[in-house]
C-alpha positions as CSV (number, residue, x, y, z in Angstrom):
1,M,122.8,146.2,204.7
2,H,120.4,148.6,204.9
3,C,116.6,147.5,205.5
4,P,114.2,148.4,207.7
5,Y,113.7,145.6,211.3
6,I,110.8,143.8,211.7
7,K,111.0,142.0,214.6
8,E,108.4,139.1,213.7
9,E,110.5,138.5,210.8
10,N,114.0,139.4,209.9
11,H,115.0,140.2,214.2
12,H,119.1,138.8,214.0
13,L,119.1,138.2,210.3
14,V,122.6,138.1,210.4
15,N,123.1,135.4,212.6
16,K,125.9,132.4,212.7
17,E,124.2,131.0,209.6
18,F,124.4,134.3,208.1
19,L,127.9,134.8,208.1
20,T,128.7,131.7,207.1
21,K,127.6,132.3,203.9
22,M,129.9,135.3,203.2
23,K,132.6,134.7,201.4
24,P,135.5,135.2,203.7
25,G,137.4,138.5,203.8
26,S,133.7,139.7,203.6
27,V,133.5,143.4,205.5
28,L,129.9,143.8,207.3
29,I,128.2,147.1,206.6
30,N,125.3,148.1,208.7
31,A,123.7,151.4,208.9
32,A,120.5,150.1,209.6
33,R,119.1,149.0,213.0
34,G,121.2,146.9,215.5
35,Q,118.6,143.9,215.7
36,L,119.0,143.0,212.6
37,M,122.5,141.2,213.2
38,D,123.9,139.4,216.5
39,S,126.1,141.1,217.2
40,E,128.1,138.1,219.7
41,A,127.8,136.7,216.3
42,V,129.6,139.6,214.3
43,Y,132.2,139.7,217.2
44,E,133.4,135.6,216.6
45,A,133.2,135.9,212.8
46,V,135.7,138.9,212.5
47,K,138.1,137.4,215.4
48,S,138.2,134.8,213.9
49,N,139.0,136.6,211.1
50,H,135.8,134.7,208.4
51,L,135.0,138.8,208.0
52,K,137.9,141.4,207.6
53,G,136.3,144.2,209.3
54,V,132.8,145.4,210.5
55,G,131.3,149.3,210.1
56,L,129.0,149.9,212.0
57,D,126.2,152.9,212.5
58,V,123.9,151.1,214.9
59,L,124.1,148.7,218.0
60,E,121.5,146.7,219.5
61,N,120.3,148.5,222.6
62,E,122.7,151.2,222.0
63,G,119.7,153.4,224.2
64,D,122.2,151.5,227.5
65,V,125.4,152.4,225.5
66,F,124.6,156.6,223.8
67,F,122.7,159.8,225.4
68,K,124.1,158.6,228.6
69,D,125.1,161.7,231.2
70,F,128.9,161.0,232.3
71,K,129.0,163.7,234.4
72,G,130.4,163.0,237.8
73,E,131.0,159.3,237.2
74,K,134.1,158.4,239.5
75,N,135.5,156.5,235.9
76,A,134.3,158.2,233.0
77,R,136.4,158.2,230.4
78,W,135.6,161.7,228.6
79,H,136.4,164.6,231.0
80,Y,134.1,167.9,230.5
């Protein structure tokens, strides 16, 4: 999917109801905005094998995950 995110109109457009309408075994590709999908609902759809897979170029709240400086962190998984 690739569409603009408009908070008042399509926040969590891909939700449990949306996913149940998808053909079992489908693959969801999101290259638009993380806010367009309910990550928990997508996770549950993959876990239950309703979705065969998910390809994500974006995540909701990705700023909390990416572009952080982990240098000096005791439990950092990456070493510089």
